[in-house]
C-alpha positions as CSV (number, residue, x, y, z in Angstrom):
1,M,0.0,0.0,0.0
2,T,1.3,3.5,-0.9
3,S,-0.1,7.0,-0.6
4,G,-0.4,9.9,-2.9
5,G,-1.4,13.5,-2.4
6,K,0.6,15.4,-5.0
7,S,1.0,15.6,-8.8
8,I,4.8,15.3,-9.3
9,Y,7.1,12.6,-7.8
10,G,10.8,12.2,-8.0
11,A,11.7,15.8,-8.6
12,S,12.5,17.0,-5.1
13,V,14.1,20.3,-6.0
14,G,11.9,23.1,-7.4
15,I,13.8,25.9,-9.2
16,L,12.5,29.4,-9.4
17,M,13.8,30.7,-12.8
18,L,14.3,34.3,-13.8
19,E,12.6,35.2,-17.1
20,T,15.6,35.1,-19.4
21,Q,16.7,34.4,-23.0
22,F,20.5,34.2,-22.7
23,P,22.1,30.8,-23.5
24,R,22.1,28.4,-20.6
25,I,25.0,26.1,-21.3
26,P,25.6,22.7,-19.5
27,G,26.6,23.5,-16.0
28,D,24.1,26.4,-15.8
29,M,21.4,25.5,-13.3
30,G,18.8,26.6,-15.8
31,N,19.9,23.8,-18.1
32,A,18.2,20.6,-16.9
33,L,21.0,18.5,-18.3
34,S,23.3,19.9,-15.6
35,W,21.6,17.9,-12.8
36,P,22.2,14.3,-11.9
37,F,18.7,14.1,-10.6
38,P,15.3,15.4,-11.8
39,V,14.3,19.0,-11.1
40,H,11.1,21.0,-11.6
41,Y,11.2,24.5,-13.0
42,K,8.9,27.5,-12.7
43,I,9.6,30.8,-14.5
44,V,8.9,34.0,-12.5
45,R,7.6,36.4,-15.1
46,D,9.1,39.9,-15.3
47,A,12.0,38.8,-13.1
48,S,14.8,39.9,-15.5
49,P,18.5,39.6,-14.5
50,D,18.8,43.4,-14.5
51,R,15.8,43.9,-12.2
52,V,16.9,41.2,-9.8
53,V,20.6,42.2,-9.7
54,R,20.7,45.9,-10.3
55,N,17.3,46.8,-8.7
56,S,17.3,44.4,-5.7
57,A,14.3,42.4,-7.2
58,S,12.1,45.4,-6.4
59,G,8.4,44.6,-6.5
60,L,9.0,40.9,-7.3
61,Y,8.6,39.2,-3.9
62,D,4.9,38.3,-4.4
63,S,5.7,36.8,-7.8
64,F,8.4,34.6,-6.4
65,L,6.2,33.5,-3.5
66,D,3.3,32.7,-5.8
67,A,5.6,30.6,-8.1
68,A,7.2,28.9,-5.1
69,H,3.7,27.9,-3.8
70,E,2.9,26.5,-7.2
71,L,6.0,24.3,-7.1
72,V,5.2,23.1,-3.6
73,E,1.6,22.3,-4.6
74,D,2.9,20.4,-7.6
75,G,5.0,18.2,-5.3
76,V,8.5,19.5,-4.8
77,D,10.2,19.1,-1.5
78,G,12.5,22.1,-1.5
79,I,12.9,25.4,-3.3
80,T,15.9,27.2,-4.8
81,T,16.5,30.0,-7.3
82,T,18.7,30.9,-10.3
83,C,20.2,34.0,-8.9
84,G,22.5,34.5,-5.8
85,F,21.1,38.0,-5.3
86,L,17.8,36.5,-4.2
87,T,19.3,35.9,-0.8
88,L,17.3,39.0,-0.1
89,F,14.1,36.8,0.0
90,Q,15.6,33.9,2.0
91,H,13.9,34.7,5.3
92,E,10.6,35.7,3.8
93,L,10.3,32.6,1.6
94,S,11.5,30.1,4.2
95,S,9.0,31.6,6.6
96,A,6.1,31.5,4.2
97,L,6.6,28.0,2.7
98,K,6.2,24.6,4.3
99,V,9.4,23.2,2.7
100,P,13.1,24.1,3.0
101,V,14.4,27.0,0.9
102,A,17.9,27.6,-0.4
103,T,17.8,30.9,-2.3
104,S,21.5,31.5,-2.8
105,S,24.9,30.0,-3.2
106,L,26.0,32.7,-0.7
107,M,24.5,30.7,2.1
108,Q,27.5,28.4,1.8
109,V,30.0,31.1,2.9
110,P,29.7,30.7,6.7
111,M,30.0,26.9,6.4
112,V,33.0,27.0,4.0
113,Q,34.7,29.5,6.3
114,R,34.5,27.0,9.1
115,L,36.3,24.5,6.9
116,L,39.4,26.7,6.4
117,P,42.6,26.8,8.5
118,P,43.3,29.9,10.7
119,G,44.2,33.0,8.7
120,K,42.3,31.9,5.6
121,R,39.1,33.5,4.4
122,V,36.3,32.7,1.9
123,G,36.2,34.9,-1.1
124,I,33.1,35.6,-3.1
125,L,33.1,35.8,-6.9
126,T,30.0,37.6,-8.2
127,I,28.6,38.9,-11.5
128,S,28.3,42.4,-10.1
129,A,30.5,43.5,-7.2
130,A,28.9,47.0,-7.5
131,N,25.5,45.6,-6.6
132,L,26.4,42.9,-4.1
133,S,25.5,44.9,-1.0
134,Q,26.0,44.4,2.8
135,E,22.3,43.5,2.9
136,H,22.8,40.6,0.6
137,L,25.7,39.4,2.7
138,E,23.8,39.9,5.9
139,K,20.8,37.9,4.7
140,A,23.1,35.0,3.7
141,G,24.8,35.0,7.1
142,C,28.2,36.2,5.6
143,A,30.7,38.4,7.4
144,L,30.3,41.9,6.1
145,D,34.1,42.2,5.4
146,T,34.1,39.0,3.3
147,P,36.5,39.6,0.3
148,I,34.6,40.1,-2.9
149,G,35.6,40.1,-6.6
150,G,33.6,40.3,-9.7
151,T,33.6,40.0,-13.4
152,P,33.8,43.6,-14.9
153,E,30.5,45.3,-15.7
154,D,31.6,45.6,-19.4
155,S,32.8,42.0,-19.7
156,E,31.2,39.6,-22.2
157,F,30.0,37.5,-19.3
158,S,28.3,40.3,-17.3
159,T,26.8,42.1,-20.2
160,S,25.4,39.0,-21.8
161,I,23.8,37.7,-18.6
162,L,22.6,41.0,-17.1
163,G,21.7,42.4,-20.6
164,N,19.8,39.1,-21.3
165,S,21.5,38.7,-24.7
166,L,20.6,36.0,-27.1
167,Q,24.3,35.1,-27.6
168,L,27.3,34.3,-25.4
169,D,30.9,33.9,-26.3
170,V,31.6,31.0,-24.0
171,G,35.3,31.0,-24.5
172,K,35.6,34.7,-23.6
173,A,33.2,34.3,-20.6
174,R,35.4,31.5,-19.4
175,A,38.5,33.5,-19.6
176,E,36.9,36.5,-17.9
177,N,35.7,34.4,-14.9
178,V,39.2,32.9,-14.5
179,E,40.8,36.4,-14.7
180,A,38.3,37.8,-12.1
181,A,39.1,34.9,-9.8
182,M,42.8,35.4,-10.2
183,K,42.4,39.1,-9.4
184,L,40.4,38.3,-6.3
185,V,43.1,36.0,-4.9
186,T,45.9,38.5,-5.8
187,V,44.2,41.4,-4.1
188,H,43.2,39.1,-1.1
189,P,46.0,36.6,-0.7
190,E,44.2,35.4,2.5
191,V,41.5,33.8,0.4
192,G,41.6,30.0,0.9
193,A,38.4,29.1,-1.0
194,I,36.0,30.7,-3.4
195,V,32.2,30.7,-3.4
196,L,30.6,31.6,-6.7
197,E,27.6,33.9,-6.1
198,C,26.4,33.7,-9.7
199,T,24.6,30.5,-10.8
200,N,25.8,31.1,-14.4
201,M,29.4,30.8,-13.3
202,V,29.1,27.0,-12.6
203,P,30.4,26.0,-16.1
204,Y,33.7,27.8,-15.3
205,A,34.2,26.4,-11.7
206,A,36.7,23.7,-12.8
207,D,38.7,26.3,-14.7
208,I,38.8,28.6,-11.7
209,K,40.0,25.8,-9.5
210,A,42.7,24.9,-12.0
211,A,43.9,28.5,-12.2
212,T,43.8,29.4,-8.5
213,G,44.5,26.0,-6.9
214,L,41.7,26.7,-4.5
215,P,38.4,24.9,-3.6
216,V,35.5,26.4,-5.5
217,F,31.9,26.1,-4.2
218,S,28.9,26.9,-6.4
219,I,25.2,26.6,-6.5
220,Y,25.7,23.2,-8.2
221,N,27.4,21.6,-5.2
222,F,25.1,23.4,-2.8
223,I,21.9,22.1,-4.5
224,C,23.3,18.6,-4.9
225,W,23.9,18.7,-1.1
226,F,20.4,20.1,-0.6
227,Q,18.8,17.4,-2.8
228,A,20.6,14.7,-0.9
229,G,18.9,15.8,2.3
230,L,15.5,16.1,0.6
231,Q,15.8,12.6,-0.9
232,P,18.4,10.6,1.0
233,R,20.0,7.7,-0.8
234,A,18.8,4.3,0.4
235,F,21.5,1.8,1.3
């Protein structure tokens, strides 16, 4: 005998998607082929990258909450999002929903900091250092003096993602992410691990690790960990 009660089974993680048109290559969390387990998506209409990153997702909370409720009603066991800047909604969403919520890769920063030896710090690599505010850090539980580096505002990576372009020069974006990471560890030699704020940086995580020699944590490993708790492996 087994019981029902929901429409979707086996897809434990529900992903709140920004409304975008830029290419989502393998590794990007918006590409379903990136995941080693089934996921369920819901697009939040009018949630453009520019509005979420540069305008603090102003006026979008209700839309994210409604979309999250729909995912939960469909049958997911946990909620995440496709932008690290949505840490601003972490407390509100987790308070309003009946399932666990992991809005942002930035939530890993305090945990990773505890893994490091004395004198080493976590560094954050973001798509927009100019817009990653102390409020974003505070909402994620990060120290306010956490070292931060970012891809340049005029880079191929940042302009394609934040400008919601139809095209992306992947090779150039890869080089820009590596260069930004190298600058972060040069300016802050105390950095002993890197957390990628941006969910679109995941395809370049291995390149950043190879260039810096440091552990790199992203939304990918965070949500793999999240899913493993939502649906533990049977032994």
